[in-house]
C-alpha positions as a printed NumPy array, in Angstrom:
array([[-12.645,  -5.692,   9.903],
       [ -9.369,  -5.046,   8.357],
       [ -6.59 ,  -7.871,   7.618],
       [ -4.339,  -7.866,   9.95 ],
       [ -0.615,  -8.462,   8.748],
       [  1.658, -11.262,   9.927],
       [  4.74 ,  -9.996,  11.761],
       [  7.811, -11.586,  11.902],
       [ 10.205, -11.259,  14.375],
       [ 14.181, -10.973,  12.946],
       [ 17.23 , -10.424,  15.622],
       [ 20.881,  -9.518,  13.933],
       [ 23.561,  -9.95 ,  15.695],
       [ 27.282,  -9.111,  14.63 ],
       [ 29.772, -12.066,  15.143],
       [ 33.362,  -9.86 ,  16.839],
       [ 35.406, -12.39 ,  14.853],
       [ 34.593, -12.309,  11.661],
       [ 32.574,  -8.887,  11.307],
       [ 29.717, -10.736,   9.64 ],
       [ 25.535, -10.371,  10.778],
       [ 23.394, -13.142,  11.635],
       [ 19.721, -12.593,  10.885],
       [ 17.689, -14.577,  12.142],
       [ 13.733, -14.842,  11.824],
       [ 12.544, -15.875,  15.291],
       [  9.153, -17.251,  14.143],
       [ 10.504, -19.464,  11.471],
       [ 12.731, -22.072,  12.289],
       [ 15.701, -22.446,  10.51 ],
       [ 15.516, -19.828,   8.807],
       [ 18.994, -18.131,   9.509],
       [ 21.589, -16.356,   7.126],
       [ 24.346, -14.049,   7.17 ],
       [ 25.408, -11.196,   5.616],
       [ 29.008,  -9.068,   5.419],
       [ 26.418,  -6.021,   6.742],
       [ 23.451,  -5.934,   8.839],
       [ 21.616,  -4.796,   5.946],
       [ 22.178,  -7.364,   3.753],
       [ 21.685, -10.054,   6.508],
       [ 18.434,  -8.239,   7.114],
       [ 17.662,  -8.488,   3.091],
       [ 18.693, -11.933,   3.043],
       [ 16.202, -13.169,   5.655],
       [ 13.351, -11.181,   4.481],
       [ 13.827, -13.42 ,   1.349],
       [ 14.386, -16.858,   2.639],
       [ 11.703, -16.051,   4.941],
       [  9.404, -15.206,   1.771],
       [ 10.29 , -18.101,   0.511],
       [  9.536, -20.848,   3.59 ],
       [  6.071, -19.114,   3.378],
       [  5.457, -19.507,  -0.447],
       [  6.698, -23.034,  -0.045],
       [  4.181, -23.476,   3.091],
       [  1.438, -21.814,   1.283],
       [  1.711, -23.944,  -1.763],
       [  2.065, -27.121,   0.374],
       [ -1.158, -26.408,   2.255],
       [  0.229, -25.832,   5.518],
       [  0.859, -23.532,   8.423],
       [  2.601, -19.933,   8.002],
       [  4.068, -20.129,  11.099],
       [  3.919, -24.402,  12.288],
       [  4.79 , -25.868,   9.509],
       [  2.109, -28.22 ,  10.   ],
       [ -0.587, -29.461,   7.437],
       [ -3.673, -27.485,   8.074],
       [ -6.04 , -30.677,   8.462],
       [ -4.072, -31.464,  11.399],
       [ -4.298, -30.326,  14.931],
       [ -2.76 , -27.145,  14.149],
       [ -1.508, -24.508,  17.213],
       [ -4.506, -21.724,  16.607],
       [ -3.707, -19.506,  13.816],
       [ -5.616, -17.186,  11.393],
       [ -4.8  , -18.947,   7.89 ],
       [ -3.228, -17.663,   4.821],
       [ -6.244, -15.814,   3.722],
       [ -6.943, -13.661,   7.141],
       [ -3.619, -11.668,   6.797],
       [ -3.176,  -8.387,   5.265],
       [  0.472,  -9.103,   4.385],
       [  3.183,  -9.507,   5.985],
       [  5.975,  -7.179,   8.048],
       [  9.345,  -7.607,   9.425],
       [ 10.478,  -6.259,  13.183],
       [ 13.778,  -6.707,  13.973],
       [ 16.645,  -6.111,  16.545],
       [ 20.073,  -6.042,  16.926],
       [ 21.129,  -8.236,  19.966],
       [ 24.363,  -7.468,  21.411],
       [ 27.089,  -9.252,  21.762]])
């Protein structure tokens, strides 16, 4: 059976007052960044998400919950079971 990619959702929103863009990776709490453009915010969100995932893998934590893999975590296939990471994004109306 082929591995499924880990799919992460990113919400993009433009702040009306400042014109900056906010990108929030909703599947990874705390992964929220700002950018001058939607493209910049999305790129920064992807980089931060990959850093968080790498850090969690390095410390033996579950990718999405952040808890240690030897704890009782919500069901999720471990890092060895996914074939990559996909990001889907949607612009949120202000």
